[in-house]
N, CA, C, O and the ligand as a Tripos MOL2 file, in Angstrom:
@<TRIPOS>MOLECULE
protein
  257   255    65     0     0
PROTEIN
NO_CHARGES

@<TRIPOS>ATOM
      1 N          93.4710  192.8050   29.1640 N.3       1 MET1
      2 CA         93.9630  191.4620   28.8250 C.3       1 MET1
      3 C          95.1900  191.1290   29.6640 C.2       1 MET1
      4 O          96.1690  191.8750   29.6970 O.2       1 MET1
      5 N          95.1080  190.0100   30.3270 N.am      2 ASP2
      6 CA         96.1910  189.6290   31.2250 C.3       2 ASP2
      7 C          97.1100  188.6270   30.5410 C.2       2 ASP2
      8 O          96.7930  187.4420   30.4430 O.2       2 ASP2
      9 N          98.2290  189.1070   30.0800 N.am      3 LEU3
     10 CA         99.1510  188.2360   29.3370 C.3       3 LEU3
     11 C          99.7990  187.1890   30.2300 C.2       3 LEU3
     12 O         100.3310  186.1950   29.7360 O.2       3 LEU3
     13 N          99.7570  187.4040   31.5400 N.am      4 SER4
     14 CA        100.3820  186.4300   32.4290 C.3       4 SER4
     15 C          99.6690  185.0810   32.3740 C.2       4 SER4
     16 O         100.2300  184.0610   32.7720 O.2       4 SER4
     17 N          98.4240  185.0800   31.8770 N.am      5 GLN5
     18 CA         97.6880  183.8260   31.7570 C.3       5 GLN5
     19 C          98.0690  183.0620   30.5020 C.2       5 GLN5
     20 O          97.6890  181.9050   30.3220 O.2       5 GLN5
     21 N          98.8230  183.7210   29.6430 N.am      6 ASN6
     22 CA         98.9900  183.1990   28.2980 C.3       6 ASN6
     23 C         100.2510  182.3560   28.1240 C.2       6 ASN6
     24 O         100.9320  182.4130   27.1010 O.2       6 ASN6
     25 N         100.5320  181.5750   29.1620 N.am      7 HIS7
     26 CA        101.6960  180.7000   29.0860 C.3       7 HIS7
     27 C         101.4160  179.4350   29.8770 C.2       7 HIS7
     28 O         100.4910  179.3870   30.6880 O.2       7 HIS7
     29 N         102.2090  178.4300   29.6400 N.am      8 CYS8
     30 CA        102.0670  177.1720   30.3620 C.3       8 CYS8
     31 C         102.2660  177.4090   31.8570 C.2       8 CYS8
     32 O         103.2320  178.0570   32.2590 O.2       8 CYS8
     33 N         101.3540  176.8850   32.6850 N.am      9 ILE9
     34 CA        101.4790  177.0910   34.1280 C.3       9 ILE9
     35 C         102.7090  176.3910   34.6810 C.2       9 ILE9
     36 O         103.1750  176.7280   35.7690 O.2       9 ILE9
     37 N         103.2330  175.4380   33.9570 N.am     10 TYR10
     38 CA        104.3770  174.6750   34.4850 C.3      10 TYR10
     39 C         105.7130  175.2580   34.0380 C.2      10 TYR10
     40 O         106.5740  175.5510   34.8660 O.2      10 TYR10
     41 N         105.8830  175.4250   32.7390 N.am     11 CYS11
     42 CA        107.1930  175.8640   32.2350 C.3      11 CYS11
     43 C         107.1930  177.3240   31.7960 C.2      11 CYS11
     44 O         108.2420  177.8920   31.4930 O.2      11 CYS11
     45 N         105.9900  177.9320   31.7640 N.am     12 GLU12
     46 CA        105.8290  179.3480   31.4490 C.3      12 GLU12
     47 C         106.2230  179.7110   30.0180 C.2      12 GLU12
     48 O         106.4440  180.8830   29.7130 O.2      12 GLU12
     49 N         106.3110  178.7130   29.1450 N.am     13 ARG13
     50 CA        106.5160  179.0340   27.7330 C.3      13 ARG13
     51 C         105.1880  179.4930   27.1330 C.2      13 ARG13
     52 O         104.1170  179.1140   27.6070 O.2      13 ARG13
     53 N         105.2700  180.2950   26.1090 N.am     14 THR14
     54 CA        104.0550  180.8210   25.4810 C.3      14 THR14
     55 C         103.7310  180.0150   24.2240 C.2      14 THR14
     56 O         104.4800  179.1270   23.8160 O.2      14 THR14
     57 N         102.6040  180.3510   23.6330 N.am     15 SER15
     58 CA        102.1950  179.6490   22.4210 C.3      15 SER15
     59 C         103.0800  180.0060   21.2280 C.2      15 SER15
     60 O         102.9460  179.4140   20.1570 O.2      15 SER15
     61 N         103.9760  180.9660   21.4060 N.am     16 ASN16
     62 CA        104.9710  181.2160   20.3540 C.3      16 ASN16
     63 C         106.0250  180.1120   20.3210 C.2      16 ASN16
     64 O         106.7190  179.9300   19.3210 O.2      16 ASN16
     65 N         106.1350  179.3770   21.4320 N.am     17 GLU17
     66 CA        107.1940  178.3690   21.5460 C.3      17 GLU17
     67 C         106.6670  176.9400   21.5230 C.2      17 GLU17
     68 O         107.3060  176.0390   20.9800 O.2      17 GLU17
     69 N         105.5020  176.7450   22.1160 N.am     18 VAL18
     70 CA        104.9420  175.3930   22.2500 C.3      18 VAL18
     71 C         103.4310  175.4580   22.0410 C.2      18 VAL18
     72 O         102.8240  176.5110   22.2350 O.2      18 VAL18
     73 N         102.8240  174.3420   21.6480 N.am     19 PRO19
     74 CA        101.3570  174.3200   21.5770 C.3      19 PRO19
     75 C         100.7740  174.3880   22.9840 C.2      19 PRO19
     76 O         101.1600  173.6080   23.8540 O.2      19 PRO19
     77 N          99.8650  175.2970   23.2070 N.am     20 LEU20
     78 CA         99.2330  175.4340   24.5200 C.3      20 LEU20
     79 C          97.7930  174.9450   24.4600 C.2      20 LEU20
     80 O          97.0720  175.1790   23.4900 O.2      20 LEU20
     81 N          97.4050  174.2700   25.5100 N.am     21 ILE21
     82 CA         96.0440  173.7700   25.6380 C.3      21 ILE21
     83 C          95.3480  174.5880   26.7200 C.2      21 ILE21
     84 O          95.9020  174.7940   27.8000 O.2      21 ILE21
     85 N          94.1450  175.0490   26.4340 N.am     22 SER22
     86 CA         93.3840  175.8110   27.4250 C.3      22 SER22
     87 C          92.5740  174.8530   28.2860 C.2      22 SER22
     88 O          91.9280  173.9380   27.7760 O.2      22 SER22
     89 N          92.6150  175.0680   29.5790 N.am     23 VAL23
     90 CA         91.8900  174.2350   30.5310 C.3      23 VAL23
     91 C          91.1440  175.1700   31.4690 C.2      23 VAL23
     92 O          91.6630  176.2160   31.8570 O.2      23 VAL23
     93 N          89.9380  174.7950   31.8260 N.am     24 GLU24
     94 CA         89.2100  175.5910   32.7970 C.3      24 GLU24
     95 C          89.2150  174.8480   34.1190 C.2      24 GLU24
     96 O          88.9020  173.6590   34.1750 O.2      24 GLU24
     97 N          89.5700  175.5480   35.1750 N.am     25 PHE25
     98 CA         89.6730  174.9180   36.4880 C.3      25 PHE25
     99 C          89.2960  175.9310   37.5450 C.2      25 PHE25
    100 O          89.8780  177.0140   37.6200 O.2      25 PHE25
    101 N          88.3210  175.5770   38.3600 N.am     26 LYS26
    102 CA         87.8580  176.4620   39.4210 C.3      26 LYS26
    103 C          87.5470  177.8620   38.8790 C.2      26 LYS26
    104 O          87.9360  178.8750   39.4600 O.2      26 LYS26
    105 N          86.8400  177.8830   37.7560 N.am     27 ASN27
    106 CA         86.4260  179.1440   37.1310 C.3      27 ASN27
    107 C          87.5860  180.0020   36.6500 C.2      27 ASN27
    108 O          87.4030  181.1880   36.3730 O.2      27 ASN27
    109 N          88.7650  179.4260   36.5480 N.am     28 GLN28
    110 CA         89.8600  180.1690   35.9380 C.3      28 GLN28
    111 C          90.3190  179.4170   34.6930 C.2      28 GLN28
    112 O          90.3260  178.1870   34.6470 O.2      28 GLN28
    113 N          90.6970  180.1950   33.6960 N.am     29 LYS29
    114 CA         91.2320  179.5890   32.4840 C.3      29 LYS29
    115 C          92.7410  179.4980   32.6330 C.2      29 LYS29
    116 O          93.4190  180.4990   32.8630 O.2      29 LYS29
    117 N          93.2470  178.3050   32.5000 N.am     30 ILE30
    118 CA         94.6910  178.1190   32.5940 C.3      30 ILE30
    119 C          95.1910  177.5520   31.2800 C.2      30 ILE30
    120 O          94.4170  177.0170   30.4870 O.2      30 ILE30
    121 N          96.4680  177.6710   31.0600 N.am     31 ARG31
    122 CA         97.0770  177.1130   29.8580 C.3      31 ARG31
    123 C          98.1590  176.1460   30.3010 C.2      31 ARG31
    124 O          98.8930  176.3830   31.2600 O.2      31 ARG31
    125 N          98.2270  175.0560   29.5690 N.am     32 ILE32
    126 CA         99.3240  174.1190   29.8190 C.3      32 ILE32
    127 C          99.7940  173.6120   28.4730 C.2      32 ILE32
    128 O          98.9810  173.3930   27.5740 O.2      32 ILE32
    129 N         101.0780  173.4250   28.3220 N.am     33 CYS33
    130 CA        101.5830  173.0120   27.0190 C.3      33 CYS33
    131 C         101.4300  171.5010   26.8420 C.2      33 CYS33
    132 O         101.2170  170.7670   27.8070 O.2      33 CYS33
    133 N         101.5400  171.0630   25.6180 N.am     34 SER34
    134 CA        101.3180  169.6450   25.3260 C.3      34 SER34
    135 C         102.3380  168.7710   26.0510 C.2      34 SER34
    136 O         102.0600  167.6140   26.3640 O.2      34 SER34
    137 N         103.4980  169.3190   26.3120 N.am     35 GLN35
    138 CA        104.5390  168.5590   27.0030 C.3      35 GLN35
    139 C         104.1900  168.3260   28.4700 C.2      35 GLN35
    140 O         104.5560  167.3030   29.0490 O.2      35 GLN35
    141 N         103.4810  169.2800   29.0640 N.am     36 HIS36
    142 CA        103.1920  169.1760   30.4890 C.3      36 HIS36
    143 C         101.7650  168.7570   30.7950 C.2      36 HIS36
    144 O         101.4080  168.5930   31.9620 O.2      36 HIS36
    145 N         100.9500  168.5820   29.7760 N.am     37 LEU37
    146 CA         99.5920  168.0870   29.9990 C.3      37 LEU37
    147 C          99.5820  166.7630   30.7780 C.2      37 LEU37
    148 O          98.7290  166.5800   31.6470 O.2      37 LEU37
    149 N         100.5120  165.8340   30.4860 N.am     38 PRO38
    150 CA        100.5170  164.5780   31.2480 C.3      38 PRO38
    151 C         100.7340  164.7840   32.7490 C.2      38 PRO38
    152 O         100.2820  163.9700   33.5550 O.2      38 PRO38
    153 N         101.4140  165.8530   33.1270 N.am     39 ILE39
    154 CA        101.6010  166.1230   34.5530 C.3      39 ILE39
    155 C         100.2610  166.4320   35.2000 C.2      39 ILE39
    156 O          99.9610  165.9600   36.2970 O.2      39 ILE39
    157 N          99.4650  167.2260   34.5090 N.am     40 LEU40
    158 CA         98.1360  167.5610   35.0240 C.3      40 LEU40
    159 C          97.2890  166.2950   35.1820 C.2      40 LEU40
    160 O          96.4970  166.1850   36.1180 O.2      40 LEU40
    161 N          97.4580  165.3590   34.2790 N.am     41 ILE41
    162 CA         96.6510  164.1420   34.2930 C.3      41 ILE41
    163 C          97.1770  163.1330   35.3170 C.2      41 ILE41
    164 O          96.4090  162.5800   36.1040 O.2      41 ILE41
    165 N          98.4820  162.9010   35.2980 N.am     42 HIS42
    166 CA         99.0240  161.7810   36.0650 C.3      42 HIS42
    167 C          99.7470  162.1730   37.3400 C.2      42 HIS42
    168 O          99.9130  161.3460   38.2370 O.2      42 HIS42
    169 N         100.1740  163.4040   37.4320 N.am     43 ASP43
    170 CA        100.9630  163.7800   38.5980 C.3      43 ASP43
    171 C         100.6830  165.2330   39.0100 C.2      43 ASP43
    172 O         101.5990  166.0510   39.0820 O.2      43 ASP43
    173 N          99.4100  165.5410   39.2780 N.am     44 PRO44
    174 CA         99.0500  166.9370   39.5530 C.3      44 PRO44
    175 C          99.7300  167.4940   40.7950 C.2      44 PRO44
    176 O          99.7940  168.7120   40.9630 O.2      44 PRO44
    177 N         100.2400  166.6310   41.6670 N.am     45 ALA45
    178 CA        100.9370  167.1320   42.8550 C.3      45 ALA45
    179 C         102.1150  168.0170   42.4660 C.2      45 ALA45
    180 O         102.5100  168.9010   43.2260 O.2      45 ALA45
    181 N         102.6750  167.7790   41.2800 N.am     46 GLN46
    182 CA        103.7800  168.6270   40.8270 C.3      46 GLN46
    183 C         103.3550  170.0500   40.5220 C.2      46 GLN46
    184 O         104.1950  170.9390   40.3810 O.2      46 GLN46
    185 N         102.0490  170.2680   40.4190 N.am     47 LEU47
    186 CA        101.5470  171.6050   40.0970 C.3      47 LEU47
    187 C         101.2000  172.4150   41.3410 C.2      47 LEU47
    188 O         100.8080  173.5770   41.2430 O.2      47 LEU47
    189 N         101.3470  171.7930   42.5180 N.am     48 ILE48
    190 CA        101.0740  172.5360   43.7510 C.3      48 ILE48
    191 C         102.0370  173.7160   43.8430 C.2      48 ILE48
    192 O         103.2480  173.5610   43.6850 O.2      48 ILE48
    193 N         101.4920  174.8670   44.0940 N.am     49 GLY49
    194 CA        102.3030  176.0810   44.1240 C.3      49 GLY49
    195 C         102.2750  176.8180   42.7960 C.2      49 GLY49
    196 O         102.5330  178.0200   42.7400 O.2      49 GLY49
    197 N         101.9640  176.0970   41.7320 N.am     50 LYS50
    198 CA        101.8480  176.7260   40.4110 C.3      50 LYS50
    199 C         100.3820  176.9430   40.0500 C.2      50 LYS50
    200 O         100.0240  177.9220   39.3960 O.2      50 LYS50
    201 N          99.5490  176.0110   40.4880 N.am     51 LEU51
    202 CA         98.1270  176.0510   40.1770 C.3      51 LEU51
    203 C          97.3510  176.0040   41.4840 C.2      51 LEU51
    204 O          97.4150  175.0100   42.2080 O.2      51 LEU51
    205 N          96.6180  177.0670   41.7910 N.am     52 SER52
    206 CA         95.8740  177.0630   43.0450 C.3      52 SER52
    207 C          94.7880  176.0000   42.9920 C.2      52 SER52
    208 O          94.0150  175.9280   42.0360 O.2      52 SER52
    209 N          94.7420  175.1820   44.0250 N.am     53 GLY53
    210 CA         93.7740  174.0980   44.0680 C.3      53 GLY53
    211 C          94.3510  172.7740   43.6200 C.2      53 GLY53
    212 O          93.6770  171.7480   43.7090 O.2      53 GLY53
    213 N          95.5850  172.7710   43.1410 N.am     54 ALA54
    214 CA         96.1950  171.5320   42.6440 C.3      54 ALA54
    215 C          96.3220  170.4870   43.7430 C.2      54 ALA54
    216 O          96.3270  169.2870   43.4680 O.2      54 ALA54
    217 N          96.4260  170.9460   44.9930 N.am     55 GLU55
    218 CA         96.5740  169.9890   46.0960 C.3      55 GLU55
    219 C          95.3320  169.1160   46.2610 C.2      55 GLU55
    220 O          95.3910  168.0570   46.8860 O.2      55 GLU55
    221 N          94.1970  169.5680   45.6950 N.am     56 GLY56
    222 CA         92.9830  168.7810   45.7980 C.3      56 GLY56
    223 C          92.7860  167.8150   44.6450 C.2      56 GLY56
    224 O          91.8280  167.0430   44.6370 O.2      56 GLY56
    225 N          93.6860  167.8530   43.6710 N.am     57 LEU57
    226 CA         93.5320  166.9890   42.4940 C.3      57 LEU57
    227 C          94.0880  165.5950   42.7600 C.2      57 LEU57
    228 O          95.0890  165.4240   43.4550 O.2      57 LEU57
    229 N          93.4160  164.6190   42.1920 N.am     58 GLU58
    230 CA         93.9330  163.2620   42.3080 C.3      58 GLU58
    231 C          94.4270  162.8100   40.9430 C.2      58 GLU58
    232 O          93.7990  163.0990   39.9240 O.2      58 GLU58
    233 N          95.5590  162.0970   40.9190 N.am     59 PRO59
    234 CA         96.0580  161.6210   39.6360 C.3      59 PRO59
    235 C          95.1130  160.6030   39.0180 C.2      59 PRO59
    236 O          94.4750  159.8250   39.7280 O.2      59 PRO59
    237 N          95.0270  160.6130   37.7130 N.am     60 ALA60
    238 CA         94.2370  159.6030   37.0250 C.3      60 ALA60
    239 C          94.8850  158.2350   37.2450 C.2      60 ALA60
    240 O          96.1080  158.0940   37.2370 O.2      60 ALA60
    241 N          94.0350  157.2500   37.4370 N.am     61 ASP61
    242 CA         94.5470  155.9030   37.6670 C.3      61 ASP61
    243 C          95.0640  155.3240   36.3570 C.2      61 ASP61
    244 O          94.3070  155.1580   35.4010 O.2      61 ASP61
    245 N          96.3280  155.0240   36.3210 N.am     62 HIS62
    246 CA         96.8630  154.4650   35.0830 C.3      62 HIS62
    247 C          97.7240  153.2420   35.3580 C.2      62 HIS62
    248 O          98.7630  153.0420   34.7290 O.2      62 HIS62
    249 N          97.2860  152.4460   36.2880 N.am     63 LYS63
    250 CA         97.9870  151.1910   36.5570 C.3      63 LYS63
    251 C          97.6670  150.2140   35.4270 C.2      63 LYS63
    252 O          96.5000  150.0130   35.0910 O.2      63 LYS63
    253 N          98.6550  149.6340   34.8650 N.am     64 ASP64
    254 CA         98.3930  148.6250   33.8350 C.3      64 ASP64
    255 C          99.5310  147.6390   33.7500 C.2      64 ASP64
    256 O          99.4880  146.7150   32.9370 O.2      64 ASP64
    257 ZN        104.8780  173.4880   29.8020 Zn       65 ZN65
@<TRIPOS>BOND
     1     1     2 1
     2     2     3 1
     3     3     4 2
     4     3     5 am
     5     5     6 1
     6     6     7 1
     7     7     8 2
     8     7     9 am
     9     9    10 1
    10    10    11 1
    11    11    12 2
    12    11    13 am
    13    13    14 1
    14    14    15 1
    15    15    16 2
    16    15    17 am
    17    17    18 1
    18    18    19 1
    19    19    20 2
    20    19    21 am
    21    21    22 1
    22    22    23 1
    23    23    24 2
    24    23    25 am
    25    25    26 1
    26    26    27 1
    27    27    28 2
    28    27    29 am
    29    29    30 1
    30    30    31 1
    31    31    32 2
    32    31    33 am
    33    33    34 1
    34    34    35 1
    35    35    36 2
    36    35    37 am
    37    37    38 1
    38    38    39 1
    39    39    40 2
    40    39    41 am
    41    41    42 1
    42    42    43 1
    43    43    44 2
    44    43    45 am
    45    45    46 1
    46    46    47 1
    47    47    48 2
    48    47    49 am
    49    49    50 1
    50    50    51 1
    51    51    52 2
    52    51    53 am
    53    53    54 1
    54    54    55 1
    55    55    56 2
    56    55    57 am
    57    57    58 1
    58    58    59 1
    59    59    60 2
    60    59    61 am
    61    61    62 1
    62    62    63 1
    63    63    64 2
    64    63    65 am
    65    65    66 1
    66    66    67 1
    67    67    68 2
    68    67    69 am
    69    69    70 1
    70    70    71 1
    71    71    72 2
    72    71    73 am
    73    73    74 1
    74    74    75 1
    75    75    76 2
    76    75    77 am
    77    77    78 1
    78    78    79 1
    79    79    80 2
    80    79    81 am
    81    81    82 1
    82    82    83 1
    83    83    84 2
    84    83    85 am
    85    85    86 1
    86    86    87 1
    87    87    88 2
    88    87    89 am
    89    89    90 1
    90    90    91 1
    91    91    92 2
    92    91    93 am
    93    93    94 1
    94    94    95 1
    95    95    96 2
    96    95    97 am
    97    97    98 1
    98    98    99 1
    99    99   100 2
   100    99   101 am
   101   101   102 1
   102   102   103 1
   103   103   104 2
   104   103   105 am
   105   105   106 1
   106   106   107 1
   107   107   108 2
   108   107   109 am
   109   109   110 1
   110   110   111 1
   111   111   112 2
   112   111   113 am
   113   113   114 1
   114   114   115 1
   115   115   116 2
   116   115   117 am
   117   117   118 1
   118   118   119 1
   119   119   120 2
   120   119   121 am
   121   121   122 1
   122   122   123 1
   123   123   124 2
   124   123   125 am
   125   125   126 1
   126   126   127 1
   127   127   128 2
   128   127   129 am
   129   129   130 1
   130   130   131 1
   131   131   132 2
   132   131   133 am
   133   133   134 1
   134   134   135 1
   135   135   136 2
   136   135   137 am
   137   137   138 1
   138   138   139 1
   139   139   140 2
   140   139   141 am
   141   141   142 1
   142   142   143 1
   143   143   144 2
   144   143   145 am
   145   145   146 1
   146   146   147 1
   147   147   148 2
   148   147   149 am
   149   149   150 1
   150   150   151 1
   151   151   152 2
   152   151   153 am
   153   153   154 1
   154   154   155 1
   155   155   156 2
   156   155   157 am
   157   157   158 1
   158   158   159 1
   159   159   160 2
   160   159   161 am
   161   161   162 1
   162   162   163 1
   163   163   164 2
   164   163   165 am
   165   165   166 1
   166   166   167 1
   167   167   168 2
   168   167   169 am
   169   169   170 1
   170   170   171 1
   171   171   172 2
   172   171   173 am
   173   173   174 1
   174   174   175 1
   175   175   176 2
   176   175   177 am
   177   177   178 1
   178   178   179 1
   179   179   180 2
   180   179   181 am
   181   181   182 1
   182   182   183 1
   183   183   184 2
   184   183   185 am
   185   185   186 1
   186   186   187 1
   187   187   188 2
   188   187   189 am
   189   189   190 1
   190   190   191 1
   191   191   192 2
   192   191   193 am
   193   193   194 1
   194   194   195 1
   195   195   196 2
   196   195   197 am
   197   197   198 1
   198   198   199 1
   199   199   200 2
   200   199   201 am
   201   201   202 1
   202   202   203 1
   203   203   204 2
   204   203   205 am
   205   205   206 1
   206   206   207 1
   207   207   208 2
   208   207   209 am
   209   209   210 1
   210   210   211 1
   211   211   212 2
   212   211   213 am
   213   213   214 1
   214   214   215 1
   215   215   216 2
   216   215   217 am
   217   217   218 1
   218   218   219 1
   219   219   220 2
   220   219   221 am
   221   221   222 1
   222   222   223 1
   223   223   224 2
   224   223   225 am
   225   225   226 1
   226   226   227 1
   227   227   228 2
   228   227   229 am
   229   229   230 1
   230   230   231 1
   231   231   232 2
   232   231   233 am
   233   233   234 1
   234   234   235 1
   235   235   236 2
   236   235   237 am
   237   237   238 1
   238   238   239 1
   239   239   240 2
   240   239   241 am
   241   241   242 1
   242   242   243 1
   243   243   244 2
   244   243   245 am
   245   245   246 1
   246   246   247 1
   247   247   248 2
   248   247   249 am
   249   249   250 1
   250   250   251 1
   251   251   252 2
   252   251   253 am
   253   253   254 1
   254   254   255 1
   255   255   256 2
@<TRIPOS>SUBSTRUCTURE
     1 MET1         2 RESIDUE 1 A MET
     2 ASP2         6 RESIDUE 1 A ASP
     3 LEU3        10 RESIDUE 1 A LEU
     4 SER4        14 RESIDUE 1 A SER
     5 GLN5        18 RESIDUE 1 A GLN
     6 ASN6        22 RESIDUE 1 A ASN
     7 HIS7        26 RESIDUE 1 A HIS
     8 CYS8        30 RESIDUE 1 A CYS
     9 ILE9        34 RESIDUE 1 A ILE
    10 TYR10       38 RESIDUE 1 A TYR
    11 CYS11       42 RESIDUE 1 A CYS
    12 GLU12       46 RESIDUE 1 A GLU
    13 ARG13       50 RESIDUE 1 A ARG
    14 THR14       54 RESIDUE 1 A THR
    15 SER15       58 RESIDUE 1 A SER
    16 ASN16       62 RESIDUE 1 A ASN
    17 GLU17       66 RESIDUE 1 A GLU
    18 VAL18       70 RESIDUE 1 A VAL
    19 PRO19       74 RESIDUE 1 A PRO
    20 LEU20       78 RESIDUE 1 A LEU
    21 ILE21       82 RESIDUE 1 A ILE
    22 SER22       86 RESIDUE 1 A SER
    23 VAL23       90 RESIDUE 1 A VAL
    24 GLU24       94 RESIDUE 1 A GLU
    25 PHE25       98 RESIDUE 1 A PHE
    26 LYS26      102 RESIDUE 1 A LYS
    27 ASN27      106 RESIDUE 1 A ASN
    28 GLN28      110 RESIDUE 1 A GLN
    29 LYS29      114 RESIDUE 1 A LYS
    30 ILE30      118 RESIDUE 1 A ILE
    31 ARG31      122 RESIDUE 1 A ARG
    32 ILE32      126 RESIDUE 1 A ILE
    33 CYS33      130 RESIDUE 1 A CYS
    34 SER34      134 RESIDUE 1 A SER
    35 GLN35      138 RESIDUE 1 A GLN
    36 HIS36      142 RESIDUE 1 A HIS
    37 LEU37      146 RESIDUE 1 A LEU
    38 PRO38      150 RESIDUE 1 A PRO
    39 ILE39      154 RESIDUE 1 A ILE
    40 LEU40      158 RESIDUE 1 A LEU
    41 ILE41      162 RESIDUE 1 A ILE
    42 HIS42      166 RESIDUE 1 A HIS
    43 ASP43      170 RESIDUE 1 A ASP
    44 PRO44      174 RESIDUE 1 A PRO
    45 ALA45      178 RESIDUE 1 A ALA
    46 GLN46      182 RESIDUE 1 A GLN
    47 LEU47      186 RESIDUE 1 A LEU
    48 ILE48      190 RESIDUE 1 A ILE
    49 GLY49      194 RESIDUE 1 A GLY
    50 LYS50      198 RESIDUE 1 A LYS
    51 LEU51      202 RESIDUE 1 A LEU
    52 SER52      206 RESIDUE 1 A SER
    53 GLY53      210 RESIDUE 1 A GLY
    54 ALA54      214 RESIDUE 1 A ALA
    55 GLU55      218 RESIDUE 1 A GLU
    56 GLY56      222 RESIDUE 1 A GLY
    57 LEU57      226 RESIDUE 1 A LEU
    58 GLU58      230 RESIDUE 1 A GLU
    59 PRO59      234 RESIDUE 1 A PRO
    60 ALA60      238 RESIDUE 1 A ALA
    61 ASP61      242 RESIDUE 1 A ASP
    62 HIS62      246 RESIDUE 1 A HIS
    63 LYS63      250 RESIDUE 1 A LYS
    64 ASP64      254 RESIDUE 1 A ASP
    65 ZN65       257 GROUP 0 **** ****
């Protein structure tokens, strides 16, 4: 069991501290906390270097 997977990819807090959401991406299971989930949705460029493949993600269109 790899405990290094068991924290938010952005802030590295664990589920002992924040609610974590499991996401599957490129056949890897990642965790992101509820606070940083919007980054994955709207500004994935901030995850480059933290999440392999993030450079290929496009932000969800949320112009309104
Ligand atoms: Zn986080």
